Structures are given as structure tokens and as C-alpha cells.
C-alpha positions as CSV (number, residue, x, y, z in Angstrom):
1,X,41.0,120.7,101.4
2,X,40.1,124.3,101.7
3,X,42.7,126.7,103.3
4,X,41.9,127.5,106.9
5,X,44.1,130.3,108.2
6,X,43.6,129.3,111.8
7,X,44.7,125.7,111.1
8,X,47.3,126.2,108.3
9,X,49.1,129.3,109.6
10,X,52.8,128.9,109.5
11,X,54.8,130.6,112.2
12,X,58.0,132.2,111.0
13,X,61.1,130.9,112.7
14,X,63.1,134.0,111.6
15,X,64.2,136.7,114.0
16,X,61.7,139.5,113.6
17,X,63.3,142.7,112.1
18,X,66.6,141.0,111.1
19,X,67.8,141.6,107.5
20,X,68.8,138.1,106.4
21,X,70.8,139.5,103.5
22,X,73.0,141.2,106.1
23,X,76.7,140.1,105.9
24,X,77.7,137.6,108.6
25,X,77.7,134.0,109.6
26,X,74.6,131.8,109.8
27,X,74.4,128.3,111.2
28,X,71.8,126.2,109.5
29,X,70.3,122.7,109.9
30,X,68.2,121.3,107.1
31,X,66.4,117.9,107.6
32,X,65.2,115.4,105.0
33,X,61.4,115.0,104.8
34,X,60.2,112.8,107.6
35,X,63.9,112.6,108.8
36,X,64.4,109.7,106.5
37,X,68.1,108.5,106.5
38,X,68.9,108.9,102.8
39,X,72.3,110.5,103.0
40,X,74.4,107.7,104.5
41,X,75.1,106.2,107.9
42,X,77.3,106.6,110.9
43,X,79.9,103.9,111.6
44,X,82.5,104.1,114.3
45,X,81.7,107.8,114.9
46,X,82.3,108.7,111.2
47,X,79.8,109.5,108.6
48,X,79.8,107.2,105.6
49,X,78.1,109.0,102.8
50,X,75.7,107.4,100.3
51,X,75.8,108.5,96.7
52,X,73.0,110.9,97.6
53,X,75.1,112.2,100.6
54,X,78.1,112.8,98.3
55,X,75.8,114.7,95.9
56,X,74.5,116.9,98.8
57,X,78.1,117.5,99.9
58,X,79.4,118.7,96.5
59,X,76.3,120.8,95.9
60,X,77.1,122.6,99.2
61,X,80.7,123.0,98.2
62,X,79.8,124.7,94.9
63,X,77.5,127.3,96.4
64,X,80.3,130.0,96.5
65,X,81.1,129.5,92.8
66,X,77.4,129.8,91.8
67,X,76.3,132.7,94.1
68,X,78.4,135.9,94.5
69,X,78.7,137.0,98.1
70,X,78.1,133.5,99.5
71,X,80.9,131.7,101.3
72,X,80.8,128.4,103.2
73,X,82.5,127.3,106.4
74,X,82.1,124.1,108.5
75,X,79.7,121.5,107.0
76,X,78.6,118.0,107.8
77,X,76.2,115.6,106.1
78,X,74.4,113.4,108.6
79,X,72.1,110.4,107.8
80,X,69.0,112.6,107.7
81,X,70.1,116.2,107.9
82,X,72.9,118.6,107.2
83,X,74.5,121.2,109.5
84,X,76.5,124.0,107.9
85,X,77.7,127.6,108.3
86,X,76.9,130.0,105.5
87,X,78.7,133.3,105.4
88,X,77.2,136.2,103.5
89,X,79.7,138.9,102.5
90,X,79.4,142.4,101.1
91,X,80.2,141.3,97.6
92,X,77.4,141.5,95.1
93,X,77.4,140.6,91.5
94,X,75.2,139.8,88.6
95,X,75.8,136.1,88.7
96,X,77.1,133.8,86.0
97,X,74.0,133.9,83.8
98,X,73.8,137.7,83.6
99,X,77.3,138.2,82.1
100,X,77.1,139.3,78.5
101,X,78.3,136.8,75.9
102,X,80.7,137.5,73.0
103,X,77.7,138.1,70.6
104,X,75.8,140.4,72.9
105,X,75.1,143.8,71.4
106,X,74.3,146.8,73.7
107,X,70.9,148.4,73.2
108,X,71.3,152.2,73.3
109,X,69.7,153.9,76.3
110,X,69.1,150.7,78.3
111,X,71.2,149.3,81.1
112,X,72.9,146.0,80.2
113,X,72.9,142.8,82.3
114,X,71.0,142.1,85.4
115,X,71.2,144.4,88.4
116,X,73.7,143.3,91.1
117,X,72.1,140.9,93.5
118,X,72.7,140.3,97.2
119,X,71.5,136.9,98.2
120,X,69.7,136.5,101.5
121,X,70.0,133.4,103.7
122,X,66.6,132.1,102.7
123,X,67.6,132.6,99.0
124,X,70.7,130.5,99.5
125,X,68.9,127.7,101.4
126,X,66.1,127.6,98.9
127,X,68.6,127.3,96.0
128,X,70.5,124.6,97.8
129,X,67.4,122.6,98.5
130,X,66.1,123.0,94.9
131,X,69.5,122.0,93.4
132,X,69.8,118.9,95.6
133,X,66.2,117.9,95.1
134,X,66.6,118.1,91.3
135,X,69.8,116.1,91.5
136,X,68.3,113.5,93.7
137,X,65.3,113.1,91.3
138,X,67.9,112.6,88.6
139,X,69.6,109.9,90.7
140,X,66.3,108.2,91.2
141,X,65.7,108.1,87.4
142,X,69.2,107.3,86.3
143,X,70.8,105.5,89.2
144,X,68.0,103.8,91.0
145,X,68.2,105.8,94.2
146,X,65.2,105.2,96.5
147,X,62.4,107.5,95.5
148,X,60.9,110.0,97.9
149,X,57.2,111.1,98.1
150,X,56.3,114.7,97.8
151,X,59.5,116.4,99.1
152,X,63.1,115.6,99.6
153,X,63.7,118.2,102.3
154,X,61.4,119.4,105.1
155,X,59.7,122.7,104.3
156,X,61.5,124.8,106.9
157,X,65.0,124.8,108.3
158,X,66.7,125.9,111.5
159,X,69.0,128.9,111.5
160,X,71.0,130.7,114.1
161,X,72.7,134.1,113.5
162,X,76.4,133.8,114.6
163,X,77.4,137.0,116.3
164,X,81.1,137.1,116.7
165,X,84.1,134.8,116.5
166,X,83.3,132.9,119.7
167,X,79.8,131.8,118.4
168,X,81.4,130.9,115.0
169,X,83.9,128.7,116.8
170,X,81.2,127.0,118.9
171,X,79.1,126.4,115.8
172,X,82.2,124.9,113.9
173,X,82.9,122.6,116.8
174,X,79.2,121.4,116.9
175,X,79.2,120.7,113.2
176,X,82.5,118.8,113.2
177,X,81.7,116.8,116.3
178,X,78.1,115.9,115.3
179,X,78.9,112.4,113.9
180,X,80.4,111.4,117.2
181,X,77.2,112.3,119.0
182,X,74.8,110.8,116.5
183,X,72.9,108.6,119.1
184,X,72.3,111.7,121.2
185,X,71.2,113.8,118.2
186,X,67.5,114.9,118.3
187,X,67.3,113.9,114.6
188,X,68.4,110.3,115.3
189,X,65.5,108.0,114.3
190,X,65.3,106.5,117.8
191,X,65.0,110.0,119.4
192,X,62.5,111.2,116.9
193,X,60.2,108.2,117.5
194,X,60.4,108.6,121.3
195,X,59.5,112.3,121.4
196,X,56.4,113.1,123.6
């Protein structure tokens, strides 16, 4: 199919003019492709993670150790999406791969290592989605997880800039209470199917 800019134009969901590498808190929601329930199920108001859901949880938890200047806050894995708070800090670094090894020899007159990097929110979400997709594919091949077609995650994600401690507290409460309100959630399969 030929690209048609009128038909295939993607609208940005980002706040115009906002620097998404700016330090602060960001609430994100990332949905599986087609909102397929691959990450577990809700039972008695509690999330019961599948093996894939466990993988998604520990991938989220390792973000701060992989990416300098990235911290995490409240997080929940739901059957077909995740909610979490990412906090970008002022810290910048070259990252684990750029550190010189014991056998690295400096080259005179040239800077050594990579330039310090500040990760933006889209960078972090992209890396999270890429890591979890690769790990899910590995689970399909090695552990017999149900395969997915084309994509594991939906293309975009929802984000909200958290301005101040009151917004941060409301976002934390929403994240932590989400399993209790699963049947009311707009991502619940019954609610997705019944949308106008």
C-alpha cells in the first residue's frame, strides 16, 4: 500500500513545546497490541502475573540500573497494559556500555567514551518496549508462550506530566488501586468491545 499522508498521518499525543527530557515525574500507560490479555489476570481484586507479566515487571524494575537519570515509582502490571511513573532526574552519564574496559588505551587528541546522555521519556518507553518485546519473543521460542502477530505493544502510549507532589500522589493512588477497579477500566476487554 502506498503512503498517503492524509490517511496515514499520525497525530502526536505529546504536549507541544514540552521538553520530554526535562527532569520530573511522568505517568505512563502502555497497552499490549489489540489489548490482548497476555500479562496475567485479576482474581479477587489482585493481579496474578503470568510468566510474561513477571518478565514485564522485572524489566521495569531494572530500568534505573540500565539508564542513568531514570528512576521509577509506582507501577502495576494489568492483564493487557501497564501503568507506571517514570522520574527523570538531572543525572546524566555515559551508560554501562560506554565505560572504558581494563584494556582500553586512550587515543591522543580524541575524547574518550561516549558523550553523557540524558534520556527523554520517549527514549525510556521505547527501550522498555523493545526489551520486553525481545524477551517475550525469547519466551515464545524457549518456553512456549503464546505468540503475537506483528507487535507485542501498541505503537503509542499514554503519558501525563506530573506537576507537583499532589499530582504524583494521585497518580500513585491510581496505579496502586487499578487492579481493584479492573471491571471499570477502559482497557478491560468487555469495555473495549462495547465502545461506540
